[in-house]
C-alpha positions in Angstrom: 0.0 0.0 0.0 2.8 2.3 0.9 4.6 1.5 -2.4 1.5 2.3 -4.4 1.1 5.6 -2.6 4.7 6.5 -3.3 4.3 5.7 -7.0 1.1 7.9 -7.1 2.9 10.6 -5.3 5.8 10.5 -7.7 3.5 10.6 -10.7 1.7 13.5 -9.2 4.9 15.4 -8.7 6.1 14.7 -12.3 2.8 16.0 -13.6 2.9 19.1 -11.4 6.5 19.9 -12.5 5.5 19.4 -16.2 2.5 21.6 -15.9 4.5 24.3 -14.1 7.3 24.2 -16.8 4.7 24.4 -19.5 2.9 27.3 -17.8 6.2 29.2 -17.3 7.2 28.6 -20.9 3.9 29.9 -22.3 4.1 33.0 -20.2 7.9 33.6 -20.7 8.9 37.1 -21.6 10.2 37.5 -25.2 12.5 40.4 -26.2 12.6 42.4 -29.4 15.9 44.3 -29.7 15.7 47.3 -32.0 19.1 48.4 -33.3 18.5 51.6 -35.2 19.2 55.3 -35.6 17.2 58.5 -34.9 14.0 57.4 -36.6 13.8 54.5 -34.2 15.2 56.5 -31.3 12.3 59.0 -31.7 14.1 62.1 -32.7 12.0 65.2 -32.1 9.1 63.3 -30.6 7.9 63.0 -27.0 8.8 59.7 -25.4 5.2 58.5 -24.9 4.3 59.3 -28.5 7.1 57.4 -30.2 6.3 54.5 -32.4 8.4 52.1 -30.3 6.2 52.8 -27.3 3.0 52.5 -29.3 4.2 49.2 -30.7 5.2 48.0 -27.2 1.5 48.3 -26.1 0.4 46.3 -29.2 2.8 43.4 -28.5 2.7 43.4 -24.7 -0.3 41.0 -24.6 1.8 38.4 -26.4 4.5 38.7 -23.7 6.9 40.6 -25.8 8.9 43.6 -24.6 10.9 46.0 -26.7 14.5 46.8 -25.9 15.1 50.0 -27.9 18.9 50.4 -28.4 18.6 52.9 -31.1 20.9 55.9 -31.1 20.4 59.1 -33.1 23.1 59.5 -35.6 24.2 55.9 -35.4 25.8 54.1 -38.4 26.2 50.5 -39.4 29.7 50.7 -37.9 28.3 51.9 -34.6 25.7 49.2 -34.6 28.4 46.6 -35.3 30.5 47.8 -32.4 27.5 47.5 -30.0 25.6 44.5 -31.1 27.5 41.7 -29.3 27.3 43.6 -26.0 23.5 44.3 -26.5 22.8 40.7 -27.3 24.7 39.5 -24.3 23.1 42.0 -22.0 19.5 41.7 -23.1 19.3 38.1 -24.4 16.7 39.0 -27.1 14.8 36.6 -29.3 14.4 38.9 -32.2 16.5 41.6 -33.7 15.1 44.5 -35.8 17.9 46.1 -37.7 17.2 49.6 -38.9 20.6 51.1 -39.9 22.3 52.5 -43.0 20.7 55.9 -43.4 23.4 57.9 -41.7 26.1 56.0 -43.6 24.5 57.1 -46.8 24.0 60.7 -45.7 27.8 60.8 -45.1 28.5 59.2 -48.5 30.1 56.0 -47.1 30.9 53.3 -49.7 28.0 51.0 -50.4 30.1 47.8 -50.0 31.3 48.9 -46.5 27.7 49.5 -45.5 26.7 46.1 -46.8 29.6 44.5 -45.1 28.7 46.0 -41.7 25.1 45.0 -41.9 26.1 41.5 -42.9 28.4 41.3 -39.9 25.7 42.5 -37.5 23.3 40.0 -38.9 25.9 37.2 -38.6 26.6 38.0 -35.0 22.9 37.8 -34.2 22.4 34.6 -36.2 25.4 33.0 -34.3 23.3 33.5 -31.2 20.3 31.9 -32.8 18.3 35.2 -33.1 15.7 35.8 -35.8 16.8 38.9 -37.7 14.5 41.4 -39.4 16.4 43.7 -41.8 14.5 46.9 -42.6 14.8 48.5 -46.0 16.2 52.1 -45.9 15.5 54.5 -48.7 17.1 57.8 -49.7 16.0 61.0 -51.3 16.6 61.1 -55.1 19.0 64.1 -54.7 21.8 61.7 -53.7 22.2 60.6 -57.3 20.5 57.8 -59.1 23.6 55.6 -59.2 24.4 55.8 -55.4 20.7 55.5 -54.4 20.1 52.4 -56.5 23.3 50.8 -55.2 22.5 51.6 -51.6 18.9 50.6 -51.7 19.7 47.3 -53.3 21.8 46.3 -50.3 18.8 45.2 -48.2 17.1 42.9 -50.7 20.5 41.4 -51.7 21.5 40.8 -48.1 18.1 39.1 -47.3 18.6 36.8 -50.3 22.3 36.1 -49.5 21.9 35.4 -45.8 18.3 34.2 -45.4 17.4 36.9 -42.9 13.9 38.4 -43.2 13.3 41.6 -45.2 10.7 44.2 -44.1 9.7 47.4 -46.0 10.9 50.9 -45.1 8.9 52.2 -42.2 8.5 55.6 -43.9 7.3 54.2 -47.2 4.0 55.9 -47.1 5.1 58.8 -44.8 8.2 60.4 -46.1 6.5 62.3 -48.9 3.7 63.6 -46.7 4.8 66.9 -45.3 2.1 66.7 -42.6 3.8 63.7 -41.2 7.3 64.9 -41.3 9.4 67.3 -39.2 10.6 70.5 -41.0 14.0 68.8 -41.7 12.2 66.5 -44.1 14.1 63.5 -42.8 12.4 62.6 -39.5 8.7 61.7 -38.9 6.7 63.9 -36.5 4.4 62.8 -33.7 1.4 62.5 -36.1 3.3 59.8 -38.0 4.1 57.6 -35.1 0.9 55.6 -34.9 1.0 54.9 -38.6 4.6 53.6 -38.2 3.7 51.5 -35.3 0.7 49.9 -37.1 2.8 49.3 -40.3 5.6 47.7 -38.2 3.2 45.6 -36.3 1.8 44.2 -39.5 5.3 43.5 -40.8 6.5 41.7 -37.6 3.4 40.0 -36.1 4.1 36.7 -37.7 7.5 36.6 -36.0 6.0 37.1 -32.6 4.3 33.7 -32.4 
């Protein structure tokens, strides 16, 4: 009788541990690391109105939190210098890479920009992160040849490395003056909800 009781007790404990582990797993917090420049850092926009904060509220019910490591003025070289530390510190599940615009504004060589982005992605992939590479677009006044070469980086890298490509967040915003700051480069507060909604549609399948 005692032996049967002990077996029943052991089975009960195993089931309890399994249930607890499953429950913990299903409620575990997932982290989205955003590595970007001023557009993701929220330049010129109040903190609570930034698209990253709006997006955070949309994905919180799915137990995702955003680690926004974006820095105004950052380049692909800056991102490359920080990415290993950020991954080690925050242990993210997903990396959203939004860099390259400042490199282009400074006229950096396209191949160097591509090399840096590829290196960032490689470091993330080595740590088994899913990587989302955002397309960056330039104004036409940078010259057709440079613009075409630069903008092709993102699709090419996606094909070469297998990382996921997502559209430019300002695709339907940059040419609308009502949604941009006077500098014509950064989105204003009115644009933030539109950016958050578009980004959510682009990334929601990666949050499951």
